[in-house]
C-alpha positions as CSV (number, residue, x, y, z in Angstrom):
1,M,-11.0,-35.5,17.4
2,K,-11.5,-31.7,17.6
3,A,-12.0,-32.1,21.4
4,V,-8.9,-34.2,21.7
5,V,-6.8,-31.6,19.8
6,Q,-8.2,-28.8,22.0
7,D,-7.5,-30.8,25.1
8,L,-3.9,-31.5,24.1
9,F,-3.2,-28.0,22.8
10,P,-5.7,-25.5,24.1
11,D,-6.0,-22.1,22.5
12,N,-4.6,-19.6,25.0
13,S,-4.3,-16.7,22.5
14,G,-7.3,-14.7,23.6
15,A,-5.4,-11.5,24.5
16,R,-3.1,-11.6,21.4
17,P,-3.6,-9.8,18.0
18,L,-5.9,-11.3,15.4
19,I,-3.1,-12.8,13.3
20,E,-1.7,-14.7,16.3
21,Q,-5.1,-16.0,17.2
22,M,-5.6,-17.1,13.6
23,V,-2.4,-19.1,13.6
24,E,-3.1,-20.7,17.0
25,R,-6.5,-21.8,15.7
26,G,-4.9,-22.8,12.4
27,K,-2.6,-25.1,14.3
28,Q,-5.6,-27.1,15.6
29,W,-6.8,-27.8,12.0
30,Y,-3.2,-28.6,11.1
31,L,-3.1,-31.3,13.8
32,L,-6.5,-32.6,12.8
33,D,-5.0,-33.0,9.3
34,K,-2.2,-35.1,10.7
35,L,-4.5,-37.2,12.9
36,M,-7.1,-37.7,10.2
37,P,-5.3,-37.5,6.9
38,K,-8.0,-39.2,4.9
39,A,-10.9,-37.2,6.3
40,P,-12.3,-34.5,4.0
41,D,-11.4,-31.0,4.9
42,S,-15.1,-30.3,5.2
43,I,-15.2,-32.6,8.2
44,K,-12.2,-30.9,9.8
45,T,-13.4,-27.3,9.2
46,G,-17.2,-27.6,9.2
47,Y,-17.2,-25.8,5.8
48,T,-19.1,-27.0,2.9
49,Q,-17.2,-28.1,-0.2
50,H,-18.4,-25.0,-2.0
51,Q,-17.0,-22.8,0.8
52,L,-13.6,-24.7,0.7
53,D,-13.5,-24.2,-3.0
54,W,-14.2,-20.5,-2.6
55,C,-11.4,-20.2,0.0
56,N,-8.9,-21.9,-2.2
57,E,-9.9,-19.8,-5.2
58,Y,-9.9,-16.5,-3.4
59,E,-7.1,-17.1,-0.8
60,G,-5.0,-14.2,-2.1
61,M,-8.1,-11.9,-2.1
62,I,-8.9,-12.9,1.5
63,W,-5.4,-12.2,2.6
64,S,-5.3,-8.8,0.8
65,H,-8.6,-7.9,2.5
66,L,-7.1,-8.5,5.9
67,V,-3.8,-6.7,5.1
68,K,-5.6,-3.7,3.4
69,N,-8.0,-3.2,6.3
70,E,-5.1,-3.4,8.7
71,D,-7.0,-5.9,10.8
72,L,-4.1,-8.4,11.3
73,N,-2.7,-6.8,14.4
74,S,-6.1,-5.7,15.8
75,L,-7.0,-6.4,19.4
76,S,-10.6,-5.3,18.9
77,P,-13.0,-8.0,20.0
78,A,-15.4,-6.9,17.2
79,V,-12.7,-7.3,14.5
80,I,-11.5,-10.6,16.0
81,Q,-15.1,-11.9,16.1
82,T,-15.5,-10.9,12.4
83,Y,-12.7,-13.2,11.3
84,I,-12.6,-16.1,13.8
85,G,-16.2,-16.1,15.1
86,E,-18.7,-18.7,13.9
87,G,-21.2,-17.5,11.4
88,P,-22.8,-18.3,8.1
89,F,-20.3,-16.0,6.3
90,T,-17.5,-13.5,6.9
91,Q,-18.6,-9.9,7.1
92,G,-17.1,-7.8,4.2
93,M,-16.9,-10.9,2.0
94,S,-19.3,-12.8,-0.2
95,Q,-22.4,-13.7,1.8
96,D,-23.2,-16.5,-0.7
97,D,-19.7,-18.1,-0.7
98,S,-17.5,-17.2,2.2
99,P,-17.6,-19.3,5.4
100,G,-17.6,-17.8,8.9
101,N,-14.3,-18.2,10.8
102,I,-12.3,-17.5,7.8
103,G,-9.4,-16.4,10.0
104,Q,-8.8,-19.9,11.2
105,W,-8.7,-21.1,7.6
106,I,-6.0,-18.5,6.8
107,G,-4.2,-19.5,10.0
108,W,-4.2,-23.1,8.8
109,Q,-2.7,-22.1,5.5
110,I,0.1,-20.2,7.3
111,V,0.8,-23.2,9.6
112,K,0.9,-25.6,6.6
113,K,3.3,-23.3,4.8
114,Y,5.6,-23.1,7.9
115,A,5.4,-26.9,8.4
116,A,6.3,-27.5,4.7
117,K,9.3,-25.3,5.0
118,N,10.4,-27.1,8.2
119,N,9.5,-30.6,7.2
120,T,11.8,-32.2,9.7
121,L,9.6,-30.9,12.6
122,K,7.2,-33.4,14.2
123,P,3.5,-32.2,14.5
124,E,3.9,-31.7,18.2
125,E,6.9,-29.4,17.6
126,V,4.8,-27.4,15.2
127,M,2.1,-27.2,17.8
128,I,4.3,-25.7,20.4
129,T,6.1,-23.2,18.1
130,P,5.0,-19.7,19.0
131,A,2.6,-18.1,16.5
132,T,5.0,-15.2,16.0
133,K,7.7,-17.5,14.8
134,I,5.4,-19.3,12.5
135,I,4.2,-16.1,11.0
136,E,7.7,-14.7,10.5
137,E,9.2,-17.9,9.0
138,A,6.2,-18.9,6.8
139,K,6.4,-15.7,4.8
140,Y,2.9,-16.2,3.8
141,K,1.9,-14.3,0.7
142,P,-0.8,-16.1,-1.4
143,K,-1.6,-15.0,-4.9
């Protein structure tokens, strides 16, 4: 299903700031959620259940880390790789608990918040909404 989602809505955000890339990738997991509602999040994300639990528990801390380090608008390939690259963990976070690619998980949370606020939108409408609009309207601020 991941390949189908990527074929239908390819990620063309490579030259954009980290936050936009996070949201574009988060849209893919959002659509997987819609196509496979009964599948566990671990199947959609590739995270272990322990990593998902850690993300849910420390969502606010993860967001604060990104904001505090002023990484959200970065165009630096090294910074982008840190947050949306594959790996056993995310640099600067718990090596034992954090998953790699944590930026996509945060992007997914932002997209879910936007979709919940705009619950009349069909999934395909969410998928074609520009990342900047999703970011602005979601007003994502986890605790």
